[in-house]
C-alpha angles and dihedrals in degrees: 000000000000126000091263090063093051089056092051093253093125130172115220091252094048094048093052094035088231098167091060094038095051094052092065102076100088100255089130088067095044102252119183121247089257093053093045088052089052091049095047093050092052094043088053090053090053091051090053090046088057090055092045090055091050093050095045093047089056091052092046092050092049094051094041092067116111087232118025111206112229093237090057092066096068088051090052090050090052092052090049092048092053091048091051091053090050091055091047089052091048091050089057090045090070087070088065090056090049088071085075109095122224090248091047090055095045089054091071104016095100088058089066090068109186093335108135138178086241086074091064097118091190091058090050089048096055091044090054091043090053091048106252102169121223091233089058093054122094108279089000089271123179106236092205095055093084091054093049087062094044092048090077091063101069147340089260092056090046089053090052090053091048090052093051092047090050092053091047091052093059130073111275125233089254093053092045091049094052092047088053092047090049088066092059112132106245118201086343092304118129123218112261096018122124110275094016095119091052093047093050093045091052091050092050094047091049091049092048091050090054091046091053093046092051090049093052092048091049091048091054092049094048100044111112095023120117115334094330122112118204089253093052092048091049091050092052094050091044089053090048091052092048087053089055090051092048091049097050096035103030096167097025090276127091115266104223091200092056091042088054091049091050091049093051092048093044097049100034093146095066111110094226090056096050097100096036092055090042089055092049091049089050092054093048089049090049093052091046090054090050092051091051090048091053091046091051089050091055093048091049092052092046090051094051105034106013115216100323120138114280122251090251092052096260123135089261113216093015089057092048092048089052091053090055086066092060115120123186103172094049097155092056089059097037096053090064089065093062101044118121127212116270095257090060098046117116109268109268115248125202091014091171089064088068094048092257128132137159088267092060 
């Protein structure tokens, strides 16, 4: 940069570093208009990935604090909202790539060699940062393994590996979120206080009793309808109730994090829970936008190249479709299955603690 830039007297091109940026689209090696289009679309994705990582790191760092100040939660929600909009934008961006015809793509596909989107280290970074577990990936693959091999090629590749390993060594956004949720005051009881375990256990048992009662009532109403016998309906609702027990008491003991999540979702109207439930909604909305982005990716690839094997040796569209099934924040989705209607909720205790009164 020139001296004028260092004094803040930028030109538009200097500020955006356009000369360097606009030399990166392959024109020096004579790419066709179709291939330059392909390059620009993917370079744009990588620029957005960089921003996604920045936004999600901010949210993770906020929630990873031992004590999260209340005014930090709106900031986290803002970062999540921006990230969601980025994924929505990227989902629509696939439609630009769909203007590439199958023959137009085949004309330069061989030039990609074994280069694959799986080698996008920024995509792997934000997946790790979010908390996508290896066991939840297709074939249980380790996303860093590819970069361990590439690290031998150059110092730059070694630095990429070091960055991914550093991210993997820290708590993920998902882990930080659930630790924060586990500190939710439940029926006015604070985590770690004397009597908290008993208060939380009582809340969970009362909720489970209501859940079972509703299931039995629904089973009685539904028996005889359609192809269901009364026994089949009862079995389905019994299985559903067992699922609720397993969710809230995964090892036979109450999960305080899941109990906190259930409490927030059940009593959303309480003033003290306004920002916590807004944050949870923002994360659910983010994951939904990611799923739609992955689905749009698969449909774009199927439209342009059918179901041929991917350049990196994957199954192509089948692999992409499988990734659209990924879920990171599973508990945030699962808790919605076990909610009960307001009239059946456990009676709220210590309502004043949550800023609620009969006048509210």
